[in-house]
N, C-alpha and C positions, 0 to 999 in steps of 0.2 A: 468599180459602180456601185453608188450608194445606196441603199435597201430601197426607196420611193422610187425609184428610177428602175428599178430591177420588181417591184411592184408591178407598176404600170406596163412594163415591156409580156409580164404576165399577164393581165390582163386584156392586150392587145393581142396575145397571141392565141389566146381562148377565147375570144369575141372575136374572130378569125375561120376559128370550128366549127363555128354554130351558124344552123338555116335556122330561121324563121318557117313554118308551114302548117297549111288546115288541113283538117283528115276531115272526110267525111265517113261518117258510122253507117252502117246497116242499115240503121232506121230515119238516115235522111238526116238526120243532127253533125249539127261544124264545131269540132274539137279542136282548139291553136296548140303544139308543139313547137319546141323545140328539138332541134337534132344537133349532137352534137357529133364530130366526126375528127378523126384522127391518125396518121399513118402511126404512130406509135402506143399510142397506150386505150384504145378498143374505140367503143360507139357508144351513145347514151340518148332515149331520147325521153325526155319530160312533159306532159302535157295539163293543156292546165283542165285539168276538169270540175272546180269550183265555179268556173264562171263557163260550165257545161250546160246547154237547158236537162231539163230532166226529161226524161223522152213517154210522151203521150202515151196517156191506158189505152188499152184498145176498148 
């Protein structure tokens, strides 16, 4: 199998293990996260903190 096909197969495999979710923090803010789940390599969580609103000041 050519390298380009192998790379495309790896991308499809990785994408099939990703789930996008929205998490509501205890102060009410919502954050978008990606969850990576794999039977063989464990799991991971990555959240978009850069685009999450700043907490409201009391």
